[in-house]
N, C-alpha and C positions, 0 to 999 in steps of 0.2 A: 450571597447562601451559600451553606457549607456542604460538601456533600463528600465521602468518606469510601474510597474505596476497598474490597476488599476482595482478594486473591481470582472469583469466582466471576469477578465485574471486565478482570483487561482477558478478552474473547480472542482466542486463539485461531486462529481460520487454517485450516487445512486444504491444503492442494493435493490436486488427483494429480498432478504434475510440476516438482518442484520446479520444473525450469522454464514452466509457464505460470509464472503465477496472479493467475487472476482466477477465481470463481463468481460464476453467477449460476442464478437458481430463482427456481419462482415462487411462492408462498401462496400457499391459498386460506383462507379462514371461511366458513361460512357466517351464514349473520345466526349477531349473535347483541344482543344489547348488555354494556357494561362500561363500567368507567375505568378498567382497572387497566394500568400502563405496564409495560413490560418492563427486566430491570434495568437501569443504570447501566451502561456497561460504555469501553471505548476498544480501541486497535487500534495497532498499527497502519493495518489498511486505510487507504482513503476509503468507501464507502457511495455507494450511489445506485438511488432507488428513482422506478420509474412503475407508475400506479394502476394497473390495468383496467380493475374493473374495482366501483366503492370508495369510500374514505376511510381515510388514517390521516393520524397527527404525529409529526416526527417531532421531539421536541431535544432542545441542547439547554446546557445550562444559562443560557441567554436568550435563544427563540422559541418558538412553537412554527411551528407551520403546517399548515391544512393542506393535504394532496387530495386530489381528486382524479379519476381514469384522463391518461393525458399527461399528468405533472412530473415534474421530476424533480430530483434531492440530491442533493451531494454535501457527507459529511467527514470532515476533515480528518488525520490522521490520530488520534490518541484525543478526540473530542471527545466527551460525556455524555450520551444522548440513551434516551428510549424510545418507544414509540408507543403509540396505543393501538393494537392490533384488532380487535374489534371496531364493527357499527352497525346501524340497522340494516343491511346488507352486506350478502357475499362482499368480501377484498380480496384482490387476487391482485398480486406488486412482484416486480422484479426487484433483487435485489443483487447489484455487484463489488467483491470485496477485489480489490488490485492493489497490489506493491507499488505503490510508482516508482521507487527504486529500480526496479527492474525492467520499465520501461523507457529509462531515459540513456539512449544512448550516448556516445560521446557528442553527435551533434546537435545535440540539445541541451549543452552541459550549462547554458543561458539561463533556462531552463528549470535548471534540477534543483536548488536550493525555494523557487518559488512555488513549486508540486509538494516537495520533497523533505525540504530543512525543516525544522524543531518550531521556527517560526511563522511557516505558513497556515494561512487559514483559510481553509478553500471552503468554509464552510457557508464566509463572508457572500460566495459566489450566488448561495441561492437570493439573493434580492436581484440580481440582473438576470437570472433564468427567469422568478417571476414574471418581468416586466418583459421578456426576450418570446414571443410566443413562438416567432418563427424558428428562435434557437432551443427552446423547449420541444417544438416537435421532430426537431432534427437529435435532440439528444434521445429524445422515444426512442425513433424510430432504429438511430445505429445502437442503443443498447439490446434493443430485442434485439438485430442480426448478428452483436455479437453472443446473443446465447444462443440462438439455433445454430451460429458454425462451432460455438467453441461443445453444445450441446451433440451432434452429428459427428465431428472432428473428422469429417474428410481430409484426406491424404492433403496436406499442406497447408490445415488450417490454421496454424499458428501466424501464418502470414497474413490473409484478411482478417482473423481478429486484430492483431495487431496495425493493421489498418485503421481498421473501424476504432478502435480506440482512440489512436492518433487523429483520426477525422473529430472524435468527440472532444477530444482537447484541442483544437484548435479552433471550434466553436465556442465551448468555450473563452479563448481569447476575443475573438469577435467579438461575444455580449457584454464583457467585461467592464463595462463600461465606467466600473468605480475605479477600475487598474488594479484589482485584490493582486491579481498574475502581476508582476515585474522582475522581467529579464535582467541577469544579471548586464552589466559591463561590459559589451563586445571586448575590449580591453584586459578586464579582470579577467575573464572566462581565458583568452590569450595567456594569460600570467598563469593561469592555475592549472592549463589542458596539462603539460607537463607534468606537476606534482600529482596530477592524478593516473595521469599512467608512471609513474615510477612505484605509487602505491601500490598498484594491481602488481604490480611485477616481483614487491615485499610482499605480502603479504602471507610468504612462509618465515621471512626473518626480523629482524628487530627495525621498527618503522617508529623515526623517533621524529619531531618536527624539528630538531636543531639538527639532525643528517640532512635532513629535504631543504633546508636552508640554508646551508651550505652550497650543497648540489647547485643550488639556485641564486645563490650568492646577494641573499636576501638575510638581515637579523632577523633573529628566531622570534621577537618577540613580534616586528611588524608580521611575521609572516602569517605568524598565527591568527593576528588579525588580520589580514584578507583573505586570511582561506575560510573566515568563519563569516564576514562579510559579504562573501559568495557563494557557497555552498549551504549556510544556513545551521549550519552544526560548528563544531570545535573540530580540530582536526584530531583529538583521539576517538571522538564520538565518530566523526566517517572512518575511521580506520577498523574501530573495532564491527559497528555493522559492515561493515567488506569482509572481515573474516566469519563473521557469523554468515553472510551469504555462501562466502565459499564455504564454508563448515559444514554446511546443511547440501549444497553439493557433492562433495565428498560421499557425505553420511552414506546419501542417496546411489551412489554410481559408485564406486569402491568395495572394496572388500577385505577395506582397512577397518584396524581394532579403533577405537576413541582415544586411545593415546599416540596413536599413528597422526590421526587428524588434528589431533591439536596440538600437534611438531608442524604440518603440513601447513598449519593458517598461524604460524609463528608466535606459537605458548610452549614455555619450559616447563612450567607447571601443568598437568592435566587437570588438577582439579581448581586449578582457574581458570581454565577452558571451559569446565561442566558450569564452574558458579556463574560465568558467562552468557553461555546456552541456553540455561536454564533460565535465566533472568529475559533472554530477549524472544525462546519461545517456548515459556511456561512449562518445562520438560524439561527431561534428562535427554541426551543426543540418542541413547537406547529406545527410549518411550517415543521417540519421535519416528525414527525410523519405523517401531510396530505400528504405531498409528497411521504411517504411510502406507504400510505395505497391507494392512487391513482395507483401509481406503481403496487401495488398487484394487484389491479382491472381490470387493462388494461393488467396483462401477465395472471387474470383467465380468461378473454375475448379470449384474442387468442387461449388456450387452449380448450375453449367451441367449439369452430369456427371447 
């Protein structure tokens, strides 16, 4: 089966806080009988669904999942999917979008590729989730707790939401009887950790695989293969991803021009920076800032009420 993506199929997730890259909300659909599916779409973020009431169908290009109250499903990064959003009764379900890279701290380097790499297929975990009632119940409860804490935003909420999400990932690992989540070899992680640290230090300047290979006493071709094996993406793709994440933070926290920020993340050409940013985020840097401000003001109005 062949699918054709158009521009609007690449969904852009808007976070209320760019430094806490998780969005959780509850969708309610009243009783309505129809066979119409939502549009095919995908996004960089991993998506988790917890059905609270009713029945829905989640479909990928390979499988479809019938979900009822208490069920949980996971859709991997860039996985093309769509949902049947109406049934014979009311449908209420929770949706969680999360940027997995933002939650992979250095202590979790061995799991970086398994959860974030281009080759990671987390959608396959649904088979294990279906087989594990206890695991499914635990994930369902954790998602609801994350929603409550992220909505309330009490002082220090980031800690408890982060902890709940890490518990959810731990639950997935425990029920993963098919070993979809394959951690990096610890020895490989030790080899790559200095490289990852160096990349973070060099985001504002040239960062070539040849340069870092010399620093680590590796042949550049060998190191490039080693990096892709461990991280699940090429060295260049990883550096570009980290630069875009840094640029996003600077746009929202510093009063610098787009040209200044492009230099701060290692681009000699603002036009090249603009092109890559638009490819990652689906809009220009200025449009991204304006969208963030609108979302922030909307959230402030809600809490003021």
